N, C-alpha and C positions, 0 to 999 in steps of 0.2 A: 750545844750552846747553853751556857749557864745563865743564871739570873743576872749576873753583872754584865755579861755580853749583851743580853736582851735589853737591859736598861739603857746601855750605851747606845745601841742601835736605835731604839725607839726614841731616845732623847735627841739623837742627831736629826731624826726625821720629823720630829713632832712640831716644828715651827712652820712648816709649809702650810699655806692657806688651803682650806678645804671647801672653797666656795662651790666647787662641783664635786660632790662626794663620789660620783661615778668614776672619777679619775683617781680614786684613792686606794686602790688595793693592788696587790701584786698579781702580776700576771704570772711571772715566774718568781719563786722564792729565791732568796740569796743563797748561792751555792755554799755547801758546808765548808769548803776549803777557804772561803773568803774570811779574812780576819776582820773583826769589828773595830779596826784601828783607823782613825781618821785624824789628820792634822788639824783641821778646823771643822766647825759645824756649819755647813752651808746648806740649808734645807731647801733644796729645789727639786728633790725627787718627788714626783707625783705619785710614786709608789710609797708615799710617806707612811711610816709605821709598819712596813711589811717585812717580815722575816720568816724564815722557815720555822714552822711549829716544832716544838720539842717532841721527843719520842718516848712513848710508853705504849703498852699493849691495851687495845680496846677494839672490840669487834662490834660493828653496827649491823642492823638488819639489812637484808639484801635489797635488790632493786626489782621493780616490776618488769617482767620480761617483755611486756607489750610496749614499753616506752622506748622510743628511738630518737636519735638526735634530729633536730629540725634544720640546722644549717647544712649547706652543701658539704660533701665529704671531699677532702683533698686527694690528689693522686698518691699512689703508694710511694713515689719518689718525690721528696720535697725539693723544689728548685732552690738554688742559693744565688745570692748576689754578693760578690766580693767576699765570699766566705760566710755571709749571714743568711739564715733562712729567709726566703722571700716573704713568708707569712709567719708572724710571731706576735704574741701578746696582743692579739686583736688588731694588729696593724699590718700593712703591706709596705715593704721597703721600697722607697721611690728614689733614693740616692744613697750611694755607699762608696767607700774607698778604703783600701788596705795598703800598708807599706811595711817594709822591714822595720823591726823594732829599733834597730840602730839609727833609723832616721829621726826618731824621737818626736815627730810631729806629723799629724795627718789631719786634713781638713776636707770637708765636703760641702758643696753649695747646693741648695734646693730652692725651687720656686714653689712654695706650698699652695695647694688649693684649699686647705683648711688649716686652722690653728690647733686642731686636735692631733698633736704630733707626739712621736716617741723617739728618743735617742737611744740607739743600740751601740754598745762598745764591745770590742773583742780584743783581748790581750793574750797572746800565746807566747810565753817564754819557754825556751827549750828546757831550762833548768827549773823544775817545779818548786824547788826550795827557795827560789828567789821571788820576792814580791815586788812588783813594779808599781810606782805611784804616778799619778797623772792629774791634770786639770782638764776641765771641759768648759769652753767658752761658746756662747751663742751671740753672734753679732757683736763680738768684742766684750761681752759681759760675762763675768765668771758665774757659772752655774753650780759647779761642784768640784771638789778636789779630794784626793785621798787614794786609797788602794785601787789599782787598776784591775778590773775583772770583767769577765763576760757577763753582760747583764743589760738592763734597760733603765732609763729614767725618763720622767715626764714632767718637765717644768709646768707649773699650773698656770702660768701667765706668760704665754709667748708674746702677746702684744706688749707687755711690760718689758720684754727683752728686746724690743725694737723690731719684731718680726711682723710682716704684713702679708696677707694673702695676695699672691700674684707678683710679689717682689722677691728678688734673690736674697737668701739669707745663708750665712756661712757658719758652720759649726766646726770647732777646732778642738782636737784632743792633743795635749802636749805631755809627753813623758817628762816627769820632773825628778825622778830618782829611783833608787831600788835599794832593798835591804834583804838580808838573809836572817832567818830566825833559827835559833839553836838553843842549846841548854844554857848558854851564857846570855841569852837575850837577843835583841835585834842589833845587827851590825850593818852599817851602810856599805854597799858594794857598787861597783860600776854598773850602769845599765847594760844588760846583755847585748851582744852584737847579733846573736841569733834569735830568731823569733819573729813574730808579726803582730802588728797592732792595726786595728781598723775602727771605723766609725760609720754609722748608717743612720738615716732618717726614715721613719715609717709614718704613714698616715693611717689613722684609725679607721676601722670599717664597722658598719652595722653588724651585729652579731649574726644575723641570718644570712649574711653574705660572706662571712669569714670561712675559708675552707678548713674545716676541722680534720684532724687525723681520723682514719677509719676506727670505728668502735671495735675494741678487742672481741674476738670470738669467745663464746661461752660466758661464764659468770664473771663479773668484775671482781677484782681483788677486794676483800673487805678493808675497811678503814682501820688499819692496825699500826701502832707504833709511830704515828705521826700526828696525834690528835690532842695530847694534853701537854702542859708545860713540863719542863725538865724536872725529873725527880718525883713526878706526881703519878697517881692513879686515882680512880674514883674512891678507892678504899683509903689511900694514904692522904689525899687532899679532899676531905669531905666538904670543904667550903666552896669548891668550884661549882659554877652554875652551868649546866649543859642543856642546850636546846638541840634536838635531833630532828631529822626529817621524818615525815610520816612514811613508814615502810610500804604502805599501799599507794601513796601518792606523794612523791618527793617535791612536787610543785605546789603543794598546799602550804600556805603561810602558817608559821608556828609562833605562838606568843606565850608569855608567862608574866604574871605580875609578881614583883619582888619587893622585899624590904631592902632598899638600896644600900649596897656596900660601896666602898671606894674601889674602883677597878684598876689593876695594873695593866691589863691587856685583854684584848678580844682575839682569840685564836679561831681560825676558820679552816675547814677542809671540805672538799667535795670529790666524790668519785669520778664525776663527769664534767665536761664543759658546761658552763652556765654562770649565772650571777647569783650572789646572795646579798641582799640589801638588809642591813642591820639598823633598826630604828629603836631609839630609846626615848620614851616619853613623846612619841610622835615625830622625833627628829632623826633624820638619817645621819648616822655617825660613821658608817663604814660600808664599803661595797667590796666583796670578794669576787674576783674574776678567775675563771679557769678556762683554758683553751685546749686542754688535752685530758687524757685519762690517767695521769700519773698520780693523782690524789696528793698533790703537793700542798703543804700547809702554808697559810699566810696569817699575819697578825696585824692588829691595829692597836695603837697605844690607848691606854685607859684615861680615866678622868682625874688622875692624881695631879695635884698642883694647879687645879683650876683650868687645865688646858681646854676642856670642852666648853667652858664658859666663853673663852676668847675665840675659839674656832667655830662653835656652833650656837653661841648664845644660849647654852643649855646649863642652867645653874641647878645642879643636883646637890642634895644634902643627905648625909648619912641618916638612914632611917625613913626616908621618904618612901611612899608606895609608888612604884614606877613600873610601867609596862614595857617589856622588851619584846620586839617583834622581828622575826626574820621572814623576809619575802623573797622566795626563790624565783628565778627566771631562767628558762631554757634547760634547767638541770634534768637529767634523766636517771639519776642514781642517788645513793645515800649521801648525806652531808651532815655536818655537825658544827655547832658554834659553842665555844667554851669561854665563859666569862670568869676571869681570875681575880678575886678580891685581894686587896692589900692584906699583908700579914695581920692577923687578928680580926679581920672582917669576915663576915659570912652572909649568904643570901637567904 
């Protein structure tokens, strides 16, 4: 993913309210095959600002061998519901439905016991060169539209979408078109007849009740090639600001006082399940979440354009002395936070 793609994705998702920052990070990063193409910018993804971190080589210190996961461990075989994992992204699927792609519309109704909900989508076209597009509506209100892909989204205000605990709510995915990408660009094509599309609703769970996958045997893979923005390394991009876990105790908060630059993004990665809360000047601006041992990178948009002032009432100025703190929860391995200043800025 290049800088243009990153900017487009972060801009798309930057307008979602972040009143509950714990609902703001990616549980799974956007798959590499997903194109950052969107017809409109409808920022209802509660994974707002989350993208797969770019790749360069960097090895972090190891993990203490005596640290073990605190949540329950899931069985070796993960159960599925209509083709969706029963447990994913900190949620348990409570309603799901899948139909042939040619049907072009699938809906599911749920009677929620909480408004801390996740929408999962699944789009399987037989021809991988064809990209399907879709809309998602909740209780008749448009939540998002654009490229159809396997993933999750979390509207930040389910009540504002007309959803009430204990009352039926319907979520609808509608296939709106398809295109094929090639050397000549994108060309509209008919929606494939073969394939499957599905939608599911999950209810979020407390971390200590979520069934994590088994911890891999032996030493965890080091954090490599997933940790810095595209085209960078610590040698090539000397202005990046990196906060790393304590190799002796990854649960220890880490902080640093900076001469504030303007940030384009905050990139996060963890070897293990857990949470990373990022606080700037005492204000929580991002929460990274991990539910497996894949060390997938996630990112949060920065403070360019005054976005943090509107979202967090955080009015930072270039040159201010600012403390950045990372507070880990439940992690049992190495993690890293990378702050990327805008071009020409440094920390």
